[in-house]
NULO-637632 format. One record per residue (C-alpha): residue in three letters; x, y, z. Coordinates in steps of 0.1 Angstrom, whole numbers, plus 5000, padded with zeros to 4 digits. Layout:
<sites>
AlaXYZ ...
</sites>
This chain:
<sites>
Met500050005000 Thr501450344991 Arg502550545021 Val501350905016 Trp502851195036 Pro500551455050 His501751715024 Arg504351574999 Pro504551224985 Glu507951044983 Leu510151174955 Leu510550824941 His506850794937 Leu506651134920 Ala509551044897 Met507750714887 Phe504550904881 Phe506451154859 Ile508050884838 Val504950684833 Tyr502950994824 Leu505651094798 Leu505650754782 Gly501850754781 Gly501951074762 Gly504350924737 Phe502050634733 Ala499150864726 Gln501151064700 Ala501950734681 Leu498150684676 Ala497151054673 Ile494351114648 Val495351474645 Pro499151494649 Gly500351734676 Thr496951754693 Gly496951454716 Ile493551344703 Ser494150974708 Ile493950704734 Trp495250904764 Pro496850664789 Pro497850954813 Ser494151014820 Gly493750674836 Leu497150714854 Phe496251064867 Leu492750964879 Ala493850644896 Thr496750814914 Leu494551094928 Ala491750854938 Phe494350654958 Ala496250944973 Ala495251185000 Arg493651504988 Arg496251725006 Ser498851564983 Trp496951634950 Pro498951964943 Trp502251764942 Trp500751504917 Val499351794896 Met502751954895 Ala504451634885 Gly501851584858 Phe502351934845 Leu506151884842 Ala505551554823 Glu502951734800 Leu505452014792 Ser508251754786 Gly506051554763 Asn505051874744 Ile508751944738 Leu509551594727 Trp506451494707 Phe503551744704 His505452074696 Asn502352274705 Pro502552644715 Leu503052684752 Pro499652834759 Val498052534741 Ala499952284761 Val499152464794 Leu495452474786 Ile495252114775 Phe496952004807 Ser494552214827 Gly491752024812 Asn493451694819 Ala494151794855 Leu490551904860 Glu489351574845 Ala491551374869 Met490451574900 Thr486751564890 Gly486851194883 Ala488851114915 Trp486351324936 Leu483351164920 Val484450804923 Thr485750844959 Arg482551024969 Phe480050774954 Gly482150454953 Arg485350284964 Pro487550254933 Ala490750174951 Arg489349824960 Leu487449724928 Glu485749434946 Ser482149484936 Leu480149554905 Gln479049884920 Glu482650004923 Val483449904887 Leu480350084874 Gly481250384895 Leu484750394879 Thr483250334844 Val480350584846 Leu481850854868 Gly485550824859 Ala485450724823 Gly482050864813 Ile481551204831 Ala485051314841 Pro486451314804 Val483751564795 Val485851834813 Ser489151764795 Ala487351714762 Thr485552054765 Val488652244776 Gly490952074750 Ser488552104721 Ala487952474729 Thr491652534730 Leu492252364696 Ala489352564681 Ala490652884696 Phe494052844681 Gly492652724647 Met494052374650 Gln490752174650 Pro487052264649 Phe485352224683 Ala482551994671 Thr485051764653 Ala487551754681 Trp485251704712 Pro483951354706 Leu487451234696 Phe488951394727 Trp486251244750 Leu486550894735 Gly490350894737 Asn490351004774 Ala487550764784 Thr489450474767 Gly492650574785 Val490750564819 Leu489150224812 Ile492450064801 Val495050224824 Ala493150314856 Pro492349944866 Leu495949844862 Val497250134882 Leu494750064910 Val495649694911 Leu499349784913 Leu498850034940 Gln496649804960 Asp498949504958 Trp502249704960 His503249524992 Asp501349194986 Arg504048934986 Ala501748644982 Gly502348464950 Leu500148244929 Pro500147864935 Lys501947654909 Ala498647534894 Arg497447894890 Trp500747984873 Phe500247714848 Glu496747834842 Ala497948194839 Ser500548094814 Ala497947904793 Val495548194794 Gly498448424783 Leu499448204754 Val495848164742 Phe495348534746 Leu498448634726 Gly497648384699 Val494048494695 Ala495048854697 Gly497548804669 Phe494948644647 Ser492048874654 Leu493949204654 Ser495949144622 Asp494949134586 Tyr495348754586 Phe491948694603 Ala490449044607 Phe487748994633 Ala488849184664 Tyr486149064688 Leu487448704688 Ile489648824716 Met486648854739 Pro486548484751 Pro490248474763 Leu489848824777 Leu486748724797 Trp488548394807 Ala491348604823 Ala488748824840 Val486848534855 Arg489748324867 Phe492148604878 Glu489548884885 Phe490849244883 Arg494549144881 Gly493848934850 Ala491549184835 Ala493949484840 Val496949304826 Ser494949154797 Leu493549504788 Val497049654787 Leu498349374766 Leu495349404743 Ala495949774739 Leu499649734732 Ile499049454706 Ala496249654689 Val498349974688 Met501349774675 Phe499349624646 Ala497649964639 Ile500950144637 Ser502449874615 Gly499449894592 Asp498649514595 Ser495349564613 Pro491749624605 Phe492149934626 Ala495150064606 Asp494250414593 Asp494750514557 Ala494150834537 Gly490650754528 Ser489350664562 His489851004578 Gly490550844612 Val487350634613 Lys489250314618 Gln491250464647 Ile487950564662 Met486750204658 Leu489950094676 Tyr489150324705 Leu485550194707 Phe486849834705 Leu489249894734 Ala486550074754 Val484049794749 Ser486649534757 Ala487649714789 Phe484149764801 Ser483249394795 Ala486349264812 Leu485949494842 Val482249404847 Val483049024844 Ala485949064868 Ala483649244893 Ile481048964891 Ser483748704895 Arg485148884925 Gln481748904942 Asn481248534935 Gln484648444950 Leu483948664981 Ala480648494985 Leu482248144982 Arg484948255007 Ala482248375032 Leu480348055027 Gly483447855035 Gln484148055066 Arg480548005078 Glu480847635072 Gln484147625091 Glu482547825120 Leu479547585120 Leu481847285122 Gln483847445150 Leu480547515168 Ile479347155164 Asp482647025177 Met482547265207 Leu478947175217 Pro478946945248 Val476846685230 Tyr477546385207 Ile476346455172 Arg475946195144 Arg474746215108 Leu473345905092 Thr472045795058 Pro468345715053 Glu469345355058 Gly471045435092 Glu474745415081 Pro476845685099 Thr478445955077 Phe479646205103 Phe480746215139 Asn481546535157 Lys484846575176 Arg483146525210 Leu481846185199 Thr485146065184 Asp486946175215 Phe484445985237 Ile484545655218 Gly488245695209 Thr487645605172 Lys487145825141 Leu484445755116 Glu487045675089 Asp488445395111 Ile484945245115 Asn484245265077 Ala487545085070 Thr485744765080 Gly483644795048 Ala480544615062 Ser477344765075 Leu478144965106 Leu474844995124 Glu474644675144 Pro478344625149 Ala478744985161 Val475744935185 Gly477244605197 Asn480644755203 Tyr479645075221 Val476245025237 His475844825269 Pro474644475262 Asp471544525283 Glu470244805260 Ser471844715226 Val468844515213 Ala466444785223 Val468645045206 Val468844845174 Asp465044795174 Ala464345165180 Ile466645265151 His465145005127 His461645125137 Ala462545485131 Ile464145405097 Ala461045205087 Thr458445455098 Gly460345785095 Glu459445875131 Ala461846045155 Tyr462945855186 Thr464345935220 Met465845685244 Lys468245645273 Tyr471045385273 Arg474645325284 Met477445375259 Arg481145275263 Gly483845535262 His487345495250 Glu488445395285 Gly485945105286 Val483645275311 Tyr479945285303 Arg478145615308 Trp474445685306 Ile473445905276 Glu470046035263 Thr469846015225 Arg467246185202 Ala467246135164 Glu465146315139 Pro465046295100 Leu465846575076 Arg463446545047 Asn463546655011 Pro460846884996 Asp459046574984 Gly458846435019 Thr461546155015 Ile464246135042 Ala467546285031 Gln469446195062 Trp469146145099 Tyr470646365127 Ser471246215161 Val472146415193 Ser473346245225 Ile473746405259 Asp475846265287 Ile473346215316 Asp475545975337 Asp476046225365 Gln472346295366 Val471445925367 Arg473945865396 Leu472546165414 Tyr468946035411 Lys470145695424 Glu471745865454 Leu468546055461 Glu466545735460 Glu468845595487 Arg468545905509 Glu464845905504 Gly464645555517 Lys466445665549 Ile464145965553 Arg461145745547 Arg461945535577 Leu462145855598 Val458845985583 Asp456945665591 Ser457545705628 Asp454445795647 Ile455846075668 Ile454946405650 Gly453646485616 Ile456346525590 Val455646675556 Phe457946715525 Trp456947035506 Asp458047295481 Leu457547665480 Asp455047625452 Gly452547485477 Arg452847115468 Ile452946835495 Leu455546595481 Glu455146335509 Ala453646315544 Asn453746055572 Asp450845875587 Ala450846105618 Phe450146405596 Leu447546225576 Arg445646125607 Met445946485619 Val444246625588 Gln442046315583 Tyr443246245548 Glu444145915532 Arg447445895513 Glu445645845480 Asp443546165487 Leu446746355494 Gln448446245463 Ala445546335440 Gly443946615460 Pro444746925479 Gly448147105481 Trp449947275509 Leu448147605504 Asp444747435499 Met444947305535 Thr446047645547 Pro443147875557 Pro443148205537 Glu444348415566 Trp447348185571 Gln448048195533 Glu448748565536 Val451148495565 Tyr452848215545 Ala453348425515 Arg454648725534 Asp456548585564 Glu457148215562 Ala458148195526 Ala460448495530 Glu462048345561 Leu462648015543 Arg464148185513 Glu466448405534 Thr467548165562 Gly466647825548 Lys464547745579 Met461347865597 Gln461047895634 Ala458247705650 Arg454947885651 Glu451347815656 Lys448847805627 Glu445947595614 Phe445147345587 Phe441947235571 Arg440946875577 Lys439246675550 Asp435846745564 Gly436447125564 Thr437147155601 Arg440447305613 Val443247155633 Pro445547385652 Val449247295649 Leu452747395659 Ile454847385628 Gly458547435620 Ala460347385587 Val463847365571 Cys464947365535 Phe466947085520 Glu470547165515 Gly471247295480 Gln467447305473 Pro466047625487 Asp462647555472 Gln462047225489 Gly462147115525 Val460646925554 Ala458247045580 Tyr457546895615 Ile454046945628 Leu452546895663 Asp448746875668 Leu447547145692 Thr443947045691 Glu443646955728 Arg445447265740 Lys443347485717 Arg440247315729 Val441047435764 Glu441947785752 Ala438747785731 Glu436547715762 Arg438048025778 Ser437848255748 Gly434648155731 Ala433648515725 Glu436948605710 Glu436748295687 Ala433248385676 Leu434448735668 Arg437348605649 Arg435148365629 Ser432848645621 Gln435748855609 Leu436948555588 Gln433548515572 Leu433448885564 Gln436948865549 Gln435948565528 Leu432848745516 Val434849045507 Asp437548835490 Thr435048635470 Val432648895456 Pro433348965419 Val434149335426 Gln437449505433 Ile437149645468 Trp439649895482 Cys440150115511 Val442250435516 Thr442950655546 Pro441351005548 Gly444651135534 Gly444450895504 Asp447050635514 Pro446150275503 Ala445150065533 Tyr443449755518 Ile442549575486 Asn440549245484 Arg441648925468 Thr439548995437 Met441549315431 Ile444849145438 Asp444148885412 Tyr442949145388 Ile445849385389 Gly448449115397 Leu449849315426 Lys449449305463 Leu449249605487 Glu452849575497 Asp453949585461 Phe453049955459 Asp455450225469 Ala454650315505 Glu456150655502 Gly454450745469 Gly450950665484 Leu447850675462 Pro449550885433 Ser452150605430 Ala449450335429 Ile447550535402 Glu450750575383 Thr451250195384 Ile447850055374 Val445950335357 His446150425319 Pro448450735313 Asp445550925296 Asp443250875326 Arg445650935355 Ala445351315357 Leu441551305356 Leu441351025383 Gln443751205406 Asn441851535403 Thr438551355409 Leu439851175440 Arg441451495453 His438151675450 Ser436351395469 Phe438951385496 Glu438751765500 Thr434951795499 Gly433851455512 Glu431651405482 Pro431151045469 Phe433450945440 Ala432350805407 Leu434450775375 Lys435050555345 Phe438750505337 Arg441050245322 Asn442750005347 Arg445749785340 Arg444949415344 Trp447549155356 Asp448449075319 Gly449249435311 Val446049505292 Tyr444149825301 Arg440449765305 Trp437650015312 Thr436650015349 Glu433850205367 Gly435050305402 Arg432850435430 Ala433750525466 Glu431950645497 Pro433450785529 Leu432950605563 Arg432350875590 Asp432550865628 Glu429851005651 Ser431151355647 Gly430951335609 Gly434751305604 Ile435951075577 Ile437550755590 Arg438150565558 Trp437250575522 Tyr435750245508 Gly435550195471 Ala434649935445 Asn435849895410 Val433849705384 Asp435249585351 Ile433049725323 Asp435449685294 Asp433249425277 Phe430249645281 Val432149945268 Ala433349745238 Ser429849615231 Gln428549975233 Glu431150095209 Ala430449815185 Leu426749875187 Ser427350255181 Glu429550175151 Arg426949935137 Glu424150185143 Arg426250455126 Phe426850215096 Val423150135093 Trp422150495094 Gln424850585069 Val423450305046 Val419850445051 Glu421050795044 Thr422750695012 Leu420050454998 Pro418750564964 Ala415250564979 Met413150785002 Val413050615037 Asp410650705065 Cys410350555099 Ala407150595119 Ala406050505154 Gln403450245162 Asp400650495156 Gly402150605122 Glu403750925135 Pro406950995115 Ile410050985137 Tyr412850975111 Arg413351055074 Asn416451005055 Gln418151295036 Arg416751195002 Leu413151215015 Arg413851545033 Glu415351695002 Phe412351574981 Leu409751735005 Gly411852045012 Tyr411352045050 Asp412451865081 Leu410151685106 Asp410551975131 Ala408652195106 Leu405451985112 Asp405452045150 Gly403252325163 Thr400852325133 Gly397852185152 Lys398051865133 Ser399851535139 Arg403051485118 Leu401251215098 Ala398251425090 Gly400451725082 Thr402651515059 Leu399651365040 Asp397651695037 Ala400751885025 Gly402151625002 Val399551384987 His397551494957 Pro393951594966 Asp392651324942 Glu394451044960 Leu394451194996 Glu391251015008 Gly392350674994 Val395850715009 Lys394450805043 Thr391950515042 Ala394550255032 Tyr397150385056 Ala394650375085 His393650025075 Ser397349915077 Leu397850085111 Ser394849925126 Thr395349565112 Gly399149555110 Glu398949455073 Pro401749585050 Tyr400849895030 Ala401449934992 Arg400050214970 Arg400750444941 His399850804943 Arg401151154935 Leu403351334960 Arg404251704960 Arg407851784956 Phe409552084972 Asp409152284940 Gly405352224939 Glu405451954912 Tyr403351644919 Arg405251324910 Trp404050974910 Val405550764938 Glu405150404949 Thr404950374987 Arg405450055007 Ala405350015044 Ala405849715067 Pro405649685105 Met408649595127 His407749365156 Asn409349295189 Thr409948955204 Glu406348935216 Gly405049005180 Ala403749355188 Thr404349635163 Val406949885175 Gln407650075144 Trp406650115108 Asn409450125081 Val408350305049 Val410150315015 Cys409050554988 Leu410250524952 Asp409850804926 Ile408150624896 Asp406950944879 Gly408950864848 Glu407650514847 Val403950624851 Arg404250884824 Ala405850634801 Gln403050384807 Glu400450654801 Glu402050754768 Leu402250384758 Arg398550334766 Gln397550644746 Glu399550514716 Gln397950174720 Glu394450334720 Arg395250544689 Leu396550234672 Ser393450034682 Arg391150304669 Ala393050324636 Ser392749954633 Gln389049964641 Ala388550234615 Ala390450034589 Ser388549724597 Leu385149904595 Ala386050064562 Glu387049724548 Leu383849574561 Ser381749854547 Ala383349824513 Ser382649444513 Ile379049494524 Ala378549764497 His380149544471 Glu377949244480 Val374649434483 Asn375249684454 Gln374449424426 Pro371049314438 Leu370149674447 Ala371149784412 Ala369049514397 Ile366149614419 Val366449974407 Ala366649874370 Asn363649634373 Ser361649894392 Asn362250144363 Ala361149874338 Cys358049784358 His357250154360 Arg357550184322 Trp355349874315 Leu352650004338 Ser352850354323 Val352050244287 Thr348450254274 Pro347150004279 Pro349449884308 Asn351349574300 Leu350549384331 Glu352149064320 Arg355449224315 Ala355149424347 Lys354349104366 Ile357548944353 Val359649244362 Ala358049254397 Glu359048884402 Arg362548984393 Ile362449264419 Ile361349014446 Arg364148784435 Asp366849054438 Ala365449174471 Asn365748814485 Ser369248794471 Ala370249114490 Ala368648974522 Asp370748654517 Val373948864514 Val373149044547 Ser372348704564 Arg375648564552 Ile377548864566 Arg375648834599 Ala376648474600 Leu380348564599 Phe379948744632 Lys377948484649 Arg379748224670 Ser379547874656 Ala379347704690 Asp378947804727 Ala381747724753 Arg379547744783 Gly380047594818 Leu378947644854 Val380647954867 Glu380648154900 Leu380048514889 Asp381948654919 Thr385148494905 Val384348664871 Val384048994889 Ala387348944907 Glu389048864874 Gly387449174857 Leu388649394886 Gly392149264881 Leu392049354844 Ile390749704850 Ala392649794882 Asp395649964865 Glu393450174843 Ala391350274874 Val394450374893 Arg395750574863 Arg392450754859 Arg392150804897 Val388850604900 Arg388050424932 Ile386150094928 Ser383549984954 Thr382149634954 Asp379049484970 Ile378849114963 Glu376248894980 Ser377548574995 Gly376348224986 Leu375348304950 Pro374248004929 Leu376147894898 Val375248014863 Ser375847844829 Val377648094808 Asp380548144784 Arg383048284810 Val384948484783 Gln381948654769 Ile380548754803 Leu383948884813 Gln383949084780 Val380649234789 Leu381749324825 Val385049474814 Asn383349674786 Leu380749814810 Met383449904837 Arg385650064810 Asn382750274797 Ala381950384833 Ile385650484839 Glu385750674806 Ala382450844815 Met383950994847 Glu386951134829 Ser385751494830 Thr384051494864 Thr385551694892 Asp383751514920 Ala384951194936 Lys385250924909 Val383650614922 Leu382850294903 Arg380350074922 Leu379749714914 Arg376849524929 Leu376149154925 Arg372948994940 Leu370348734936 Ala366948864923 Gly364448574922 Asp365548324896 Val368248544881 Ile371548694892 Gln371649074887 Met374849264881 Glu374849654885 Val377649884872 Thr377250234885 Asp379350544878 Arg379250914887 Gly379651054852 Pro377351294833 Gly374751024827 Ile372950914795 Ala370251094776 Phe368950804756 Pro369050484777 Glu367650264749 Lys369250414719 Ile372750364731 Phe372349984725 Glu371850044688 Pro374749954665 Phe376950244654 Phe375350474680 Thr378050634702 Thr378450944724 Lys382250914722 Glu384251134699 His386050844684 Gly383750554692 Met382350304667 Gly379050244686 Met379349864685 Gly380449784721 Leu377049804739 Ala375349644709 Val377649344711 Cys377249334750 Arg373449314746 Ser373749044720 Ile376048834743 Val373648874773 Glu370548794752 Ala372348494738 His372648374774 His368848424779 Gly369548734799 Arg368749104797 Leu370849424795 Trp369549774801 Ala370550114814 Glu369150354840 Arg369950704853 Asn371850714886 Glu370950964913 Pro372051234918 His374051194886 Gly375750924865 Ala374550604849 Lys373650254859 Phe374049954836 Ile372249634847 Phe372249284832 Thr370748964845 Leu371548604839 Pro369348314847 Val370248074875 Glu371247734862 Thr369247454878 Lys370847164858 Gly374147074844 Ala375547274815 Pro374847134780 
</sites>
């Protein structure tokens, strides 16, 4: 590595830089496209940039000065440019080198050339961007002195400097980096390097000469050198390639040799060839370097893993899927005293011999069976057995083996890990022996002896203790623990005093306490305990029954005992209620918390900071966002004596904050002074969460309702509106509040103000019917919009019931169907116009046919009448001839009658399709056919049908045609009336006939009998055939049809049909 002084480099290094810079200038002059200008491959650019990139910036002026001297010397020897030209060109070269060195050292690490990023940094920044500076300065200088146009010189200048950086800079960086690297290549690598060099020189000679002029054949050996020898190979190969190419180009035996007609184009192609070769070789070298670094790192990791495996205090084996060992770690080979290679030297299957040699004979068969079972089933196995070490001593080990599987599930290999548990097994054996000795002591019937641990488990107890607590040994093993037998008040003492004393001193001084017997009674005892040596969590306790002594004391202190029991019951009650109960002093210092609160917060009273008091407790268990409010509220209650109530978030034992509702009341003495504050906290987090979820769901539902493309209204049980969505409010132009204070109910105000007067009565009636019966409501009517326009809407309402089935609310949906209604009305009018046009056309055709058929006999009658008149007018009258003509007149008249009869026969049905029919069903069907037209024309239909009517024998279609025609005429007759439009149908039995009445409130009829004549009509576009056909149909059924005036106005059409007393024909 070059040693750089703070200010001045070593003179030897400056001299070497000077010489190489000068020789590079001579090399460039030999290939100059424009002699004397230096426009060529410029090796000094790569030397200059690499040197500055490697050197400290404080030494840059010395390197620039050395370069300046070399530039002037080269100008004297080769370029012969005016001094100003030489100085300016060098200035550009120096700026290029400094710019490139600053860029690549700022955005990369070119001195190492160990990654693709560093190579690209040198290529793009050093060879791509930096030469722009020298090319601009140099080309401007040549142009200023009239030596070369700027546009012509600039690209050549830039290309030559960039090529010089790509070829020379990597070699210089490699030399500078490895200056003190004495490590040589292995012999095999030298042979490979020699082979690559010979191939490279041979291919270069063929490809760069005129013998086989294809320069890019050199790329495979060039890339070979870059891959195998990385940047060293790439740098040396690029320099050799440049020297060979220049040598052939100068000699003229090269495809890049310039001639008079090429104008330097071939030399430019040479620069491009060298630049492309350099870039490719450097990129491949960087990729190869990264790959080698990755392989080296992988090898290091593998070596570290092997060292780790060898250092682990376990025996590790790797086996084939068939169970043959392929690897032993060092611990295992040291233990058995044999390496895996020595075992494999036998050549036979190693599994059973290895097990037989190293596993104790008592366990060898079981080990072999377990291994075979695992190999056959692929299941992992764990077992304990004795294995022989290299000293011949068997030691207990615990082995676990698991398979490593391929992606397809097959076993790739087995891994087995063994742990030496011999010391543990020996320890257990010693413990068993000690336990036997202790058992003999425990079984003595002197005092109760119990083996315990600090977790509250009773490990063993003698018979004396069992009799003391009235438990059988089986009950004790499967039943209560140490703490279960200890009353609650003694558990507190145990946790606070006894357990602490045992942990600190290893023993507990004898003291009195109580235990629960099996039947729930208590036994007083004197108990002392000591921990086992080396096992502070386990020990032995000696217990003496104090029942007799306590009985005597109890007889003398019955009152005190009763009081104590009462207090105990109260304590149990307080500790078992599912409420967190707490108590603080008048000053706010915590004094008590019950068991429920201890379990909830996971802390006991003594866990709180005694000096911090209540603020410290709040800081510990209350959410940070609620602490200030809680402290202020409590402070206010303590100062004023007012009860406390607040909702806040409390930290549970698992660290989760949950919403809690806290309340507190003061306990006062006789003088009214506060003695204690007693409070209770209740966990309401689930309730708060459910309320929030309910609120969110309600908000979502209301948002859906507000954004529905329909008008929604919600009404109370009596129909009073309680909510309207925005679309309905915008349609009506007012809110519900606007209906209050008007003297009307909201429902009445809405209907009166919005529903069209023609439909108002019907809407109110139908809505009242739905409210009273609970039936769904559906109706079409016109509703007034905010701008005063009435628009057709379809309103539907359905009741919402509670769990008992009672209606609690009405939900109403209103759809604007005005466009649909108007479209239907226009369609109906078009259909009517089309029907009338068709009727007119049919009538015209019928008239023409009748006229054609009747015209001939009528014409004959006229002619014969004239002839008869002439024969009778002669003197004397020719009666004979007149008689003959009169007979002809009779014949022609009969012929005309026959024509009319034939035409009438065309309109007469050839056969009747009659059957027994209930006329009330015919009425219902007719109402269904006419309902839409009645709604469209705003006509209300009223029916009065007598029940139990007998059957009639009729043609159902014809009678339906009569009924529909009469109802349609009634509806059309009320078109111009301004009163209520009511169509009334009445069906009743009148003697031996059934009478049907169709009544309207139109203008009435002036000629009740004449209207049944064919072609008589009071309609502007009527044909006058409807009522005539109706009468013909009724009379064909042996009935009668007539019309009457209706009072006070309107018309009444009545027809009767005979009752059928026998089956239909």
